[in-house]
Structure formats: structure tokens, C-alpha cells
C-alpha positions as CSV (number, residue, x, y, z in Angstrom):
1,M,-4.0,-15.2,-1.0
2,I,-2.7,-11.7,-0.8
3,R,0.6,-11.2,1.0
4,V,1.4,-7.8,2.6
5,F,4.8,-6.4,3.3
6,I,5.7,-3.3,5.2
7,R,9.1,-1.7,5.4
8,Q,10.4,1.2,7.3
9,I,12.1,3.8,5.0
10,Q,15.7,4.2,5.7
11,R,16.4,7.9,6.6
12,S,19.0,9.6,4.6
13,E,21.2,12.4,5.9
14,H,18.9,14.9,4.3
15,V,15.9,13.4,6.1
16,Q,17.7,13.4,9.4
17,E,18.4,17.1,8.9
18,Q,15.0,18.0,7.6
19,G,13.0,15.7,9.9
20,R,10.8,14.0,7.4
21,V,11.0,11.5,4.5
22,T,10.6,12.9,1.0
23,L,8.2,11.5,-1.6
24,T,11.2,10.4,-3.6
25,E,12.6,8.4,-0.7
26,Q,9.1,6.8,-0.1
27,R,8.8,5.8,-3.8
28,A,12.4,4.4,-3.9
29,C,11.7,2.3,-0.8
30,A,8.4,1.0,-2.2
31,D,10.1,0.2,-5.6
32,A,12.9,-1.7,-3.8
33,L,10.4,-3.6,-1.7
34,L,8.5,-4.6,-4.8
35,R,11.6,-5.8,-6.6
36,C,12.8,-7.7,-3.5
37,V,9.4,-9.5,-3.1
38,L,9.1,-10.2,-6.8
39,R,12.6,-11.9,-6.8
40,E,11.7,-14.0,-3.7
41,Y,8.2,-15.1,-4.7
42,Y,8.1,-15.0,-8.5
43,G,11.8,-15.5,-9.5
44,E,14.5,-13.5,-11.0
45,S,12.7,-13.0,-14.3
46,A,9.9,-11.2,-12.5
47,V,12.2,-8.4,-11.3
48,G,12.6,-7.0,-14.8
49,L,8.8,-6.9,-15.6
50,A,7.7,-3.7,-17.2
51,I,5.1,-1.7,-15.2
52,A,2.2,-0.1,-17.0
53,R,-0.6,2.1,-15.6
54,G,-4.3,1.7,-16.1
55,E,-6.6,4.6,-17.0
56,N,-6.7,6.0,-13.5
57,G,-3.0,5.2,-12.7
58,K,-3.3,1.7,-11.1
59,P,0.0,-0.1,-11.8
60,Y,0.1,-3.6,-13.3
61,F,2.5,-5.9,-15.2
62,P,1.4,-6.3,-18.8
63,G,3.8,-9.3,-19.1
64,A,2.4,-11.1,-16.1
65,P,-1.3,-10.2,-15.6
66,E,-1.6,-13.0,-13.0
67,I,0.5,-10.9,-10.6
68,C,-1.6,-8.2,-9.0
69,Y,-0.1,-5.7,-6.6
70,N,-0.6,-2.3,-5.0
71,I,1.7,0.0,-3.1
72,S,1.2,2.7,-0.6
73,H,3.5,4.9,1.5
74,A,3.0,7.4,4.3
75,G,5.5,9.0,6.7
76,D,8.2,6.5,7.5
77,Y,6.7,3.4,5.9
78,A,6.0,1.7,2.5
79,V,3.5,-1.1,2.1
80,L,3.1,-3.6,-0.7
81,A,0.2,-6.0,-1.2
82,I,0.7,-8.7,-3.8
83,G,-1.0,-11.8,-5.0
84,E,-3.1,-13.2,-7.8
85,E,-6.3,-11.2,-7.5
86,P,-7.0,-7.5,-7.7
87,V,-5.9,-5.7,-4.5
88,G,-5.8,-2.2,-3.1
89,V,-3.8,-1.1,0.0
90,D,-3.4,2.1,1.9
91,I,-1.3,3.2,4.9
92,E,-1.9,6.5,6.6
93,K,-0.5,8.2,9.6
94,I,-3.1,8.9,12.2
95,R,-3.6,12.7,12.3
96,P,-6.5,15.1,12.9
97,I,-9.0,15.6,10.1
98,H,-11.1,18.7,9.9
99,P,-14.9,18.0,10.4
100,R,-15.7,19.5,6.9
101,V,-13.2,17.2,5.2
102,A,-14.6,14.2,7.1
103,E,-18.2,15.2,6.1
104,R,-17.3,15.8,2.5
105,Y,-15.1,12.7,1.8
106,L,-16.2,10.3,4.5
107,G,-19.8,11.2,4.9
108,N,-19.5,11.8,8.6
109,A,-18.3,15.1,10.2
110,H,-18.1,13.3,13.6
111,L,-15.3,11.0,12.6
112,T,-12.0,11.9,14.2
113,G,-8.5,10.6,14.8
114,R,-8.1,6.9,14.2
115,E,-11.7,6.3,13.2
116,A,-11.5,9.0,10.4
117,I,-8.1,7.6,9.2
118,L,-9.5,4.0,9.1
119,A,-12.5,5.2,7.1
120,W,-10.1,7.0,4.7
121,T,-7.9,4.0,4.3
122,K,-10.9,1.9,3.4
123,R,-12.0,4.4,0.8
124,E,-8.6,4.7,-0.7
125,S,-7.9,0.9,-0.7
126,Y,-11.3,0.3,-2.4
127,G,-10.5,2.9,-5.1
128,K,-7.1,1.3,-5.6
129,F,-8.7,-2.2,-5.7
130,T,-11.1,-1.2,-8.5
131,G,-8.6,1.0,-10.3
132,E,-11.1,4.0,-10.1
133,G,-9.0,5.9,-7.5
134,V,-10.0,7.5,-4.2
135,F,-13.0,9.2,-5.6
136,A,-14.6,6.1,-7.0
137,K,-18.3,6.5,-7.5
138,D,-19.3,2.8,-7.8
139,Y,-19.1,0.9,-4.5
140,T,-21.1,-2.1,-5.7
141,L,-18.2,-4.5,-6.6
142,P,-18.0,-7.3,-4.0
143,H,-15.2,-6.5,-1.6
144,V,-13.8,-7.2,1.8
145,F,-11.7,-4.8,3.9
146,T,-9.0,-6.2,6.1
147,E,-7.3,-3.9,8.6
148,L,-3.8,-5.1,9.4
149,A,-1.6,-4.6,12.4
150,A,0.4,-1.4,11.7
151,P,3.3,0.4,13.3
152,E,2.2,2.6,16.2
153,G,0.5,5.8,14.9
154,Y,-0.5,4.3,11.5
155,V,-3.4,2.4,10.0
156,I,-3.2,-0.1,7.1
157,C,-6.2,-1.4,5.2
158,V,-6.3,-3.9,2.3
159,C,-9.3,-4.3,0.0
160,T,-9.8,-7.6,-2.0
161,A,-12.7,-9.6,-3.4
162,S,-11.9,-12.7,-1.4
163,G,-10.7,-11.2,1.9
164,E,-7.9,-13.7,1.9
165,V,-5.0,-11.6,3.3
166,A,-2.0,-12.8,5.1
167,A,-0.7,-10.8,8.1
168,A,1.8,-8.1,7.2
169,E,5.4,-9.2,7.0
170,S,8.0,-6.7,8.2
171,D,11.2,-8.8,9.0
172,F,13.3,-8.7,5.8
173,T,16.5,-10.0,7.3
174,E,16.5,-13.2,5.2
175,L,15.2,-11.5,2.0
176,D,17.8,-8.7,2.3
177,K,20.6,-11.3,2.6
178,K,19.3,-13.2,-0.5
179,N,19.0,-9.9,-2.5
180,E,22.5,-8.6,-1.5
181,G,24.0,-11.3,-3.7
182,S,21.8,-10.4,-6.7
């Protein structure tokens, strides 16, 4: 079973002044989310696991190959999918996509708005699932897409072989309390 966690990124003073979250803040939130979930579900020793990257950048734990995970961030949110089978996850903010971009990357110039973003999140989550990246050429691996409830204005898609995905968890009150003492 893949568990999915979503966390809103805390806005720093800089973000409040500039109006948007930086990539550095998105990554810091995603990393903190990963460490918090590792501690809760896999124990304190998992928090210190070294992260390596595959040929196309997919992260993994060489010291714990049974723990598979993937992270995505967009806008004000970071998402983590974690379990014991390969997984890919993507979150995207719904926004307009030019018809030429939709035709070139999604194969359909008529996709717009939410439909286009859902198609993109499927493509990206599959590329992350396989480790080939968003421009994967081989779509023959058995896979299941699961669209999850997302914050308003966003789309989240998870790709796995089994399709066994738990609903996204977003209340971290108890986890935060446990991790404050660590």
C-alpha cells in the first residue's frame, strides 16, 4: 500500500513579500515531510538513510531498497508518496496550457485547464514511477493511475503497479508533536 502525504509550505517573510514560494522552500518542505514520515512509519534509524539517485534522477535509499518513495511540489504544496513498491507522484497547479504544448507533450491540442493538467500529472507520475522521467518513451509497464483529492486549484496523480494507494493525509498535528521532541 502506498501512503500519500500532502503538506502546505509555510510561507517565510520573503515569500509573503514576493508573493510566491521559492524552489528552495518547496524542497525544504518536501525534505522535512519525508523525514517526518520516515520517523513515524519506519523508525528513527530510517531518518538518517542516505539518498541516492538513479540514472534519470529518481531518488531511492540504497540502505533500504524496500522503502520506495517519490516527492513532488508545486505552488504552495509538497506531496510525498511512500511504500514498498515503485511509485511516482505529481502535483500541479491548474493553469492554462497553450494548445501547441498540449499537442506536443500530451498528444491532444484540445486539452485545456484541469483536463490538460490531469493528463500532465499522469505523464509525469508515470515517468517518475519508471524512473525514466517525464519524457519516458516506454509506456508498456503495467501501471495504474490514481487521482487523489487535492487542494483547490491543484491536481495530484499517483502511479503504481498495484493501484493500492491510500487517500492523501494532510493533518500533521500528531506527527508534528511527536517530531518536536526529536
